[in-house]
Gaussian input, Z-matrix of N, CA and C with variables (Angstrom, degrees):
# hf/3-21g

backbone

0 1
 N
 C     1     B1
 C     2     B2     1     A1
 N     3     B3     2     A2     1     D1
 C     4     B4     3     A3     2     D2
 C     5     B5     4     A4     3     D3
 N     6     B6     5     A5     4     D4
 C     7     B7     6     A6     5     D5
 C     8     B8     7     A7     6     D6
 N     9     B9     8     A8     7     D7
 C    10    B10     9     A9     8     D8
 C    11    B11    10    A10     9     D9
 N    12    B12    11    A11    10    D10
 C    13    B13    12    A12    11    D11
 C    14    B14    13    A13    12    D12
 N    15    B15    14    A14    13    D13
 C    16    B16    15    A15    14    D14
 C    17    B17    16    A16    15    D15
 N    18    B18    17    A17    16    D16
 C    19    B19    18    A18    17    D17
 C    20    B20    19    A19    18    D18
 N    21    B21    20    A20    19    D19
 C    22    B22    21    A21    20    D20
 C    23    B23    22    A22    21    D21
 N    24    B24    23    A23    22    D22
 C    25    B25    24    A24    23    D23
 C    26    B26    25    A25    24    D24
 N    27    B27    26    A26    25    D25
 C    28    B28    27    A27    26    D26
 C    29    B29    28    A28    27    D27
 N    30    B30    29    A29    28    D28
 C    31    B31    30    A30    29    D29
 C    32    B32    31    A31    30    D30
 N    33    B33    32    A32    31    D31
 C    34    B34    33    A33    32    D32
 C    35    B35    34    A34    33    D33
 N    36    B36    35    A35    34    D34
 C    37    B37    36    A36    35    D35
 C    38    B38    37    A37    36    D36
 N    39    B39    38    A38    37    D37
 C    40    B40    39    A39    38    D38
 C    41    B41    40    A40    39    D39
 N    42    B42    41    A41    40    D40
 C    43    B43    42    A42    41    D41
 C    44    B44    43    A43    42    D42
 N    45    B45    44    A44    43    D43
 C    46    B46    45    A45    44    D44
 C    47    B47    46    A46    45    D45
 N    48    B48    47    A47    46    D46
 C    49    B49    48    A48    47    D47
 C    50    B50    49    A49    48    D48
 N    51    B51    50    A50    49    D49
 C    52    B52    51    A51    50    D50
 C    53    B53    52    A52    51    D51
 N    54    B54    53    A53    52    D52
 C    55    B55    54    A54    53    D53
 C    56    B56    55    A55    54    D54
 N    57    B57    56    A56    55    D55
 C    58    B58    57    A57    56    D56
 C    59    B59    58    A58    57    D57
 N    60    B60    59    A59    58    D58
 C    61    B61    60    A60    59    D59
 C    62    B62    61    A61    60    D60
 N    63    B63    62    A62    61    D61
 C    64    B64    63    A63    62    D62
 C    65    B65    64    A64    63    D63
 N    66    B66    65    A65    64    D64
 C    67    B67    66    A66    65    D65
 C    68    B68    67    A67    66    D66
 N    69    B69    68    A68    67    D67
 C    70    B70    69    A69    68    D68
 C    71    B71    70    A70    69    D69
 N    72    B72    71    A71    70    D70
 C    73    B73    72    A72    71    D71
 C    74    B74    73    A73    72    D72
 N    75    B75    74    A74    73    D73
 C    76    B76    75    A75    74    D74
 C    77    B77    76    A76    75    D75
 N    78    B78    77    A77    76    D76
 C    79    B79    78    A78    77    D77
 C    80    B80    79    A79    78    D78
 N    81    B81    80    A80    79    D79
 C    82    B82    81    A81    80    D80
 C    83    B83    82    A82    81    D81
 N    84    B84    83    A83    82    D82
 C    85    B85    84    A84    83    D83
 C    86    B86    85    A85    84    D84
 N    87    B87    86    A86    85    D85
 C    88    B88    87    A87    86    D86
 C    89    B89    88    A88    87    D87
 N    90    B90    89    A89    88    D88
 C    91    B91    90    A90    89    D89
 C    92    B92    91    A91    90    D90
 N    93    B93    92    A92    91    D91
 C    94    B94    93    A93    92    D92
 C    95    B95    94    A94    93    D93
 N    96    B96    95    A95    94    D94
 C    97    B97    96    A96    95    D95
 C    98    B98    97    A97    96    D96
 N    99    B99    98    A98    97    D97
 C   100   B100    99    A99    98    D98
 C   101   B101   100   A100    99    D99
 N   102   B102   101   A101   100   D100
 C   103   B103   102   A102   101   D101
 C   104   B104   103   A103   102   D102
 N   105   B105   104   A104   103   D103
 C   106   B106   105   A105   104   D104
 C   107   B107   106   A106   105   D105
 N   108   B108   107   A107   106   D106
 C   109   B109   108   A108   107   D107
 C   110   B110   109   A109   108   D108
 N   111   B111   110   A110   109   D109
 C   112   B112   111   A111   110   D110
 C   113   B113   112   A112   111   D111
 N   114   B114   113   A113   112   D112
 C   115   B115   114   A114   113   D113
 C   116   B116   115   A115   114   D114
 N   117   B117   116   A116   115   D115
 C   118   B118   117   A117   116   D116
 C   119   B119   118   A118   117   D117
 N   120   B120   119   A119   118   D118
 C   121   B121   120   A120   119   D119
 C   122   B122   121   A121   120   D120
 N   123   B123   122   A122   121   D121
 C   124   B124   123   A123   122   D122
 C   125   B125   124   A124   123   D123
 N   126   B126   125   A125   124   D124
 C   127   B127   126   A126   125   D125
 C   128   B128   127   A127   126   D126
 N   129   B129   128   A128   127   D127
 C   130   B130   129   A129   128   D128
 C   131   B131   130   A130   129   D129
 N   132   B132   131   A131   130   D130
 C   133   B133   132   A132   131   D131
 C   134   B134   133   A133   132   D132
 N   135   B135   134   A134   133   D133
 C   136   B136   135   A135   134   D134
 C   137   B137   136   A136   135   D135
 N   138   B138   137   A137   136   D136
 C   139   B139   138   A138   137   D137
 C   140   B140   139   A139   138   D138
 N   141   B141   140   A140   139   D139
 C   142   B142   141   A141   140   D140
 C   143   B143   142   A142   141   D141
 N   144   B144   143   A143   142   D142
 C   145   B145   144   A144   143   D143
 C   146   B146   145   A145   144   D144
 N   147   B147   146   A146   145   D145
 C   148   B148   147   A147   146   D146
 C   149   B149   148   A148   147   D147
 N   150   B150   149   A149   148   D148
 C   151   B151   150   A150   149   D149
 C   152   B152   151   A151   150   D150
 N   153   B153   152   A152   151   D151
 C   154   B154   153   A153   152   D152
 C   155   B155   154   A154   153   D153
 N   156   B156   155   A155   154   D154
 C   157   B157   156   A156   155   D155
 C   158   B158   157   A157   156   D156
 N   159   B159   158   A158   157   D157
 C   160   B160   159   A159   158   D158
 C   161   B161   160   A160   159   D159
 N   162   B162   161   A161   160   D160
 C   163   B163   162   A162   161   D161
 C   164   B164   163   A163   162   D162
 N   165   B165   164   A164   163   D163
 C   166   B166   165   A165   164   D164
 C   167   B167   166   A166   165   D165
 N   168   B168   167   A167   166   D166
 C   169   B169   168   A168   167   D167
 C   170   B170   169   A169   168   D168
 N   171   B171   170   A170   169   D169
 C   172   B172   171   A171   170   D170
 C   173   B173   172   A172   171   D171
 N   174   B174   173   A173   172   D172
 C   175   B175   174   A174   173   D173
 C   176   B176   175   A175   174   D174
 N   177   B177   176   A176   175   D175
 C   178   B178   177   A177   176   D176
 C   179   B179   178   A178   177   D177
 N   180   B180   179   A179   178   D178
 C   181   B181   180   A180   179   D179
 C   182   B182   181   A181   180   D180
 N   183   B183   182   A182   181   D181
 C   184   B184   183   A183   182   D182
 C   185   B185   184   A184   183   D183
 N   186   B186   185   A185   184   D184
 C   187   B187   186   A186   185   D185
 C   188   B188   187   A187   186   D186
 N   189   B189   188   A188   187   D187
 C   190   B190   189   A189   188   D188
 C   191   B191   190   A190   189   D189
 N   192   B192   191   A191   190   D190
 C   193   B193   192   A192   191   D191
 C   194   B194   193   A193   192   D192
 N   195   B195   194   A194   193   D193
 C   196   B196   195   A195   194   D194
 C   197   B197   196   A196   195   D195
 N   198   B198   197   A197   196   D196
 C   199   B199   198   A198   197   D197
 C   200   B200   199   A199   198   D198
 N   201   B201   200   A200   199   D199
 C   202   B202   201   A201   200   D200
 C   203   B203   202   A202   201   D201
 N   204   B204   203   A203   202   D202
 C   205   B205   204   A204   203   D203
 C   206   B206   205   A205   204   D204
 N   207   B207   206   A206   205   D205
 C   208   B208   207   A207   206   D206
 C   209   B209   208   A208   207   D207
 N   210   B210   209   A209   208   D208
 C   211   B211   210   A210   209   D209
 C   212   B212   211   A211   210   D210
 N   213   B213   212   A212   211   D211
 C   214   B214   213   A213   212   D212
 C   215   B215   214   A214   213   D213
 N   216   B216   215   A215   214   D214
 C   217   B217   216   A216   215   D215
 C   218   B218   217   A217   216   D216
 N   219   B219   218   A218   217   D217
 C   220   B220   219   A219   218   D218
 C   221   B221   220   A220   219   D219
 N   222   B222   221   A221   220   D220
 C   223   B223   222   A222   221   D221
 C   224   B224   223   A223   222   D222

   B1=1.4468
   B2=1.5369
   B3=1.3296
   B4=1.4562
   B5=1.5248
   B6=1.3045
   B7=1.4656
   B8=1.5252
   B9=1.3060
   B10=1.4612
   B11=1.5274
   B12=1.3333
   B13=1.4648
   B14=1.5295
   B15=1.3251
   B16=1.4674
   B17=1.5212
   B18=1.3242
   B19=1.4628
   B20=1.5217
   B21=1.3299
   B22=1.4560
   B23=1.5234
   B24=1.3059
   B25=1.4650
   B26=1.5228
   B27=1.3408
   B28=1.4664
   B29=1.5123
   B30=1.3227
   B31=1.4636
   B32=1.5307
   B33=1.3127
   B34=1.4717
   B35=1.5205
   B36=1.3308
   B37=1.4620
   B38=1.5267
   B39=1.3372
   B40=1.4598
   B41=1.5190
   B42=1.3375
   B43=1.4623
   B44=1.5287
   B45=1.3097
   B46=1.4585
   B47=1.5246
   B48=1.3137
   B49=1.4675
   B50=1.5219
   B51=1.3333
   B52=1.4645
   B53=1.5269
   B54=1.3262
   B55=1.4652
   B56=1.5213
   B57=1.3273
   B58=1.4585
   B59=1.5261
   B60=1.3363
   B61=1.4700
   B62=1.5296
   B63=1.3215
   B64=1.4663
   B65=1.5231
   B66=1.3211
   B67=1.4682
   B68=1.5339
   B69=1.3197
   B70=1.4585
   B71=1.5229
   B72=1.3379
   B73=1.4641
   B74=1.5244
   B75=1.3380
   B76=1.4610
   B77=1.5166
   B78=1.3181
   B79=1.4601
   B80=1.5232
   B81=1.3136
   B82=1.4654
   B83=1.5198
   B84=1.3202
   B85=1.4652
   B86=1.5230
   B87=1.3056
   B88=1.4655
   B89=1.5208
   B90=1.3038
   B91=1.4608
   B92=1.5087
   B93=1.3283
   B94=1.4703
   B95=1.5266
   B96=1.3269
   B97=1.4673
   B98=1.5239
   B99=1.3388
   B100=1.4659
   B101=1.5162
   B102=1.3407
   B103=1.4637
   B104=1.5212
   B105=1.3304
   B106=1.4725
   B107=1.5241
   B108=1.3292
   B109=1.4613
   B110=1.5282
   B111=1.3203
   B112=1.4633
   B113=1.5158
   B114=1.3333
   B115=1.4658
   B116=1.5294
   B117=1.3378
   B118=1.4659
   B119=1.5220
   B120=1.3386
   B121=1.4713
   B122=1.5239
   B123=1.3291
   B124=1.4622
   B125=1.5272
   B126=1.3234
   B127=1.4653
   B128=1.5258
   B129=1.3435
   B130=1.4712
   B131=1.5252
   B132=1.3176
   B133=1.4633
   B134=1.5316
   B135=1.3245
   B136=1.4633
   B137=1.5161
   B138=1.3351
   B139=1.4683
   B140=1.5263
   B141=1.3384
   B142=1.4613
   B143=1.5269
   B144=1.3199
   B145=1.4680
   B146=1.5296
   B147=1.3238
   B148=1.4652
   B149=1.5251
   B150=1.3277
   B151=1.4615
   B152=1.5216
   B153=1.3228
   B154=1.4635
   B155=1.5208
   B156=1.3259
   B157=1.4645
   B158=1.5283
   B159=1.3179
   B160=1.4616
   B161=1.5212
   B162=1.3358
   B163=1.4659
   B164=1.5241
   B165=1.3330
   B166=1.4583
   B167=1.5228
   B168=1.3395
   B169=1.4675
   B170=1.5225
   B171=1.3199
   B172=1.4644
   B173=1.5217
   B174=1.3324
   B175=1.4589
   B176=1.5171
   B177=1.3221
   B178=1.4672
   B179=1.5283
   B180=1.3267
   B181=1.4673
   B182=1.5306
   B183=1.3383
   B184=1.4672
   B185=1.5252
   B186=1.3212
   B187=1.4637
   B188=1.5266
   B189=1.3214
   B190=1.4709
   B191=1.5190
   B192=1.3317
   B193=1.4638
   B194=1.5198
   B195=1.3300
   B196=1.4601
   B197=1.5163
   B198=1.3331
   B199=1.4636
   B200=1.5209
   B201=1.3207
   B202=1.4645
   B203=1.5261
   B204=1.3120
   B205=1.4707
   B206=1.5324
   B207=1.3152
   B208=1.4766
   B209=1.5231
   B210=1.3217
   B211=1.4575
   B212=1.5201
   B213=1.3369
   B214=1.4617
   B215=1.5263
   B216=1.3285
   B217=1.4701
   B218=1.5161
   B219=1.3057
   B220=1.4588
   B221=1.5173
   B222=1.2870
   B223=1.4664
   B224=1.4711
   A1=108.00
   A2=117.18
   A3=120.52
   A4=110.53
   A5=114.97
   A6=121.67
   A7=109.01
   A8=116.19
   A9=121.39
   A10=107.09
   A11=115.68
   A12=121.48
   A13=110.56
   A14=115.66
   A15=120.88
   A16=110.91
   A17=117.71
   A18=120.04
   A19=110.94
   A20=116.68
   A21=119.84
   A22=111.36
   A23=116.86
   A24=120.18
   A25=109.07
   A26=115.96
   A27=119.98
   A28=111.81
   A29=116.85
   A30=120.95
   A31=110.30
   A32=117.24
   A33=121.58
   A34=110.46
   A35=116.68
   A36=120.05
   A37=109.93
   A38=116.55
   A39=120.37
   A40=111.00
   A41=117.43
   A42=121.18
   A43=108.92
   A44=115.58
   A45=120.63
   A46=111.48
   A47=117.28
   A48=120.65
   A49=110.55
   A50=117.81
   A51=120.85
   A52=110.32
   A53=116.50
   A54=119.74
   A55=110.40
   A56=116.81
   A57=120.66
   A58=110.70
   A59=117.22
   A60=120.18
   A61=111.08
   A62=116.33
   A63=119.57
   A64=111.20
   A65=117.04
   A66=122.22
   A67=112.66
   A68=117.70
   A69=121.69
   A70=111.47
   A71=116.64
   A72=120.44
   A73=112.48
   A74=117.71
   A75=121.04
   A76=114.71
   A77=117.65
   A78=120.89
   A79=109.76
   A80=115.66
   A81=121.21
   A82=108.49
   A83=117.60
   A84=120.11
   A85=111.06
   A86=115.40
   A87=121.14
   A88=109.24
   A89=115.80
   A90=120.14
   A91=114.65
   A92=118.59
   A93=120.05
   A94=110.94
   A95=116.88
   A96=120.79
   A97=110.79
   A98=116.31
   A99=119.34
   A100=111.32
   A101=116.72
   A102=120.15
   A103=110.67
   A104=116.63
   A105=120.18
   A106=110.30
   A107=117.38
   A108=120.58
   A109=110.75
   A110=116.82
   A111=120.46
   A112=112.11
   A113=116.66
   A114=120.16
   A115=110.48
   A116=116.88
   A117=120.57
   A118=109.96
   A119=116.36
   A120=119.49
   A121=111.52
   A122=117.18
   A123=119.84
   A124=111.18
   A125=117.14
   A126=120.18
   A127=110.28
   A128=116.74
   A129=120.69
   A130=109.86
   A131=117.10
   A132=120.85
   A133=110.71
   A134=116.97
   A135=120.57
   A136=112.16
   A137=115.99
   A138=119.42
   A139=110.54
   A140=117.49
   A141=121.06
   A142=110.95
   A143=117.00
   A144=120.65
   A145=110.05
   A146=117.00
   A147=120.26
   A148=110.37
   A149=117.39
   A150=121.38
   A151=110.45
   A152=117.83
   A153=120.38
   A154=110.97
   A155=117.86
   A156=119.89
   A157=110.50
   A158=116.09
   A159=119.59
   A160=111.51
   A161=116.76
   A162=120.77
   A163=110.83
   A164=116.79
   A165=120.10
   A166=110.60
   A167=116.65
   A168=120.11
   A169=111.13
   A170=117.74
   A171=120.68
   A172=109.92
   A173=117.14
   A174=120.93
   A175=112.15
   A176=116.75
   A177=120.38
   A178=110.30
   A179=117.00
   A180=120.97
   A181=110.53
   A182=117.41
   A183=120.22
   A184=111.43
   A185=117.17
   A186=120.46
   A187=110.86
   A188=116.18
   A189=120.10
   A190=110.12
   A191=117.16
   A192=120.71
   A193=112.04
   A194=117.34
   A195=120.97
   A196=111.92
   A197=117.06
   A198=120.94
   A199=109.89
   A200=117.56
   A201=120.61
   A202=111.32
   A203=117.29
   A204=120.49
   A205=110.59
   A206=117.88
   A207=120.35
   A208=111.04
   A209=117.12
   A210=121.02
   A211=110.54
   A212=116.60
   A213=120.96
   A214=110.31
   A215=117.66
   A216=121.06
   A217=111.72
   A218=118.21
   A219=122.89
   A220=112.17
   A221=117.47
   A222=120.50
   A223=112.80
   D1=130.62
   D2=-179.54
   D3=-92.74
   D4=158.93
   D5=-178.19
   D6=-88.76
   D7=135.96
   D8=175.68
   D9=-106.34
   D10=121.12
   D11=-178.47
   D12=-78.96
   D13=161.79
   D14=-179.96
   D15=-62.38
   D16=-35.68
   D17=178.72
   D18=-64.09
   D19=-32.89
   D20=177.38
   D21=-69.08
   D22=-35.19
   D23=176.57
   D24=-62.45
   D25=-43.91
   D26=177.30
   D27=-61.57
   D28=-41.20
   D29=177.74
   D30=-63.69
   D31=-41.20
   D32=179.60
   D33=-64.20
   D34=-42.85
   D35=-179.91
   D36=-64.05
   D37=-39.25
   D38=179.85
   D39=-68.49
   D40=-47.78
   D41=-179.21
   D42=-155.40
   D43=102.59
   D44=-177.64
   D45=-63.26
   D46=-34.62
   D47=-179.99
   D48=-65.69
   D49=-43.32
   D50=178.33
   D51=-62.61
   D52=-40.61
   D53=177.65
   D54=-61.49
   D55=-45.68
   D56=-179.33
   D57=-63.24
   D58=-43.04
   D59=-179.91
   D60=-60.91
   D61=-40.65
   D62=-179.37
   D63=-74.97
   D64=-48.63
   D65=-171.06
   D66=-77.71
   D67=-44.54
   D68=-173.69
   D69=-95.42
   D70=-49.25
   D71=-175.66
   D72=-82.38
   D73=-15.33
   D74=177.74
   D75=75.16
   D76=19.77
   D77=179.78
   D78=-94.43
   D79=143.23
   D80=176.53
   D81=-102.28
   D82=144.68
   D83=-179.80
   D84=-68.10
   D85=148.66
   D86=177.28
   D87=-78.82
   D88=164.79
   D89=173.91
   D90=95.42
   D91=21.96
   D92=178.66
   D93=-58.91
   D94=-39.88
   D95=-177.99
   D96=-65.37
   D97=-42.85
   D98=179.56
   D99=-64.52
   D100=-40.58
   D101=178.62
   D102=-64.15
   D103=-43.06
   D104=179.90
   D105=-64.13
   D106=-42.22
   D107=178.36
   D108=-64.27
   D109=-38.94
   D110=178.05
   D111=-64.85
   D112=-38.25
   D113=177.94
   D114=-65.19
   D115=-39.50
   D116=178.08
   D117=-64.32
   D118=-43.97
   D119=179.68
   D120=-63.93
   D121=-40.58
   D122=178.61
   D123=-64.38
   D124=-40.82
   D125=178.63
   D126=-64.00
   D127=-42.15
   D128=179.14
   D129=-63.60
   D130=-42.52
   D131=178.93
   D132=-63.40
   D133=-41.48
   D134=178.07
   D135=-60.19
   D136=-41.63
   D137=177.52
   D138=-64.93
   D139=-40.22
   D140=179.40
   D141=-64.10
   D142=-40.45
   D143=178.64
   D144=-64.26
   D145=-44.62
   D146=179.47
   D147=-62.52
   D148=-41.22
   D149=179.61
   D150=-65.37
   D151=-41.13
   D152=179.91
   D153=-66.91
   D154=-36.39
   D155=177.11
   D156=-65.45
   D157=-40.85
   D158=177.11
   D159=-63.46
   D160=-41.01
   D161=178.48
   D162=-64.95
   D163=-37.20
   D164=178.87
   D165=-63.12
   D166=-46.71
   D167=179.93
   D168=-65.64
   D169=-35.66
   D170=175.52
   D171=-62.84
   D172=-42.26
   D173=177.27
   D174=-61.48
   D175=-41.99
   D176=177.98
   D177=-62.80
   D178=-44.50
   D179=179.76
   D180=-62.76
   D181=-42.35
   D182=179.02
   D183=-66.59
   D184=-37.31
   D185=177.53
   D186=-63.65
   D187=-46.00
   D188=178.44
   D189=-62.42
   D190=-43.32
   D191=177.84
   D192=-61.39
   D193=-40.84
   D194=178.36
   D195=-64.92
   D196=-42.54
   D197=178.29
   D198=-63.31
   D199=-42.60
   D200=177.99
   D201=-62.40
   D202=-40.64
   D203=177.92
   D204=-64.23
   D205=-40.20
   D206=177.41
   D207=-63.88
   D208=-41.74
   D209=-179.98
   D210=-63.66
   D211=-43.84
   D212=-179.62
   D213=-67.64
   D214=-41.18
   D215=-178.54
   D216=-69.79
   D217=-29.18
   D218=-177.92
   D219=-73.24
   D220=-23.07
   D221=-176.37
   D222=-85.59

């Protein structure tokens, strides 16, 4: 008797036919290149989002610093 992993249960719930094709028939799904390219694009997008959030907070800090400098210089 072979062991069925939890990820396989999830795959079966999502698509029983795909699970059967992989597990019983020994076929691998097509599109490995597209999936790999999509993962690279998602990682690049995640880095861009993190960088933009950092730039936004830097802008807020610089704005507050500029306002404080104007207040101090005005007095």
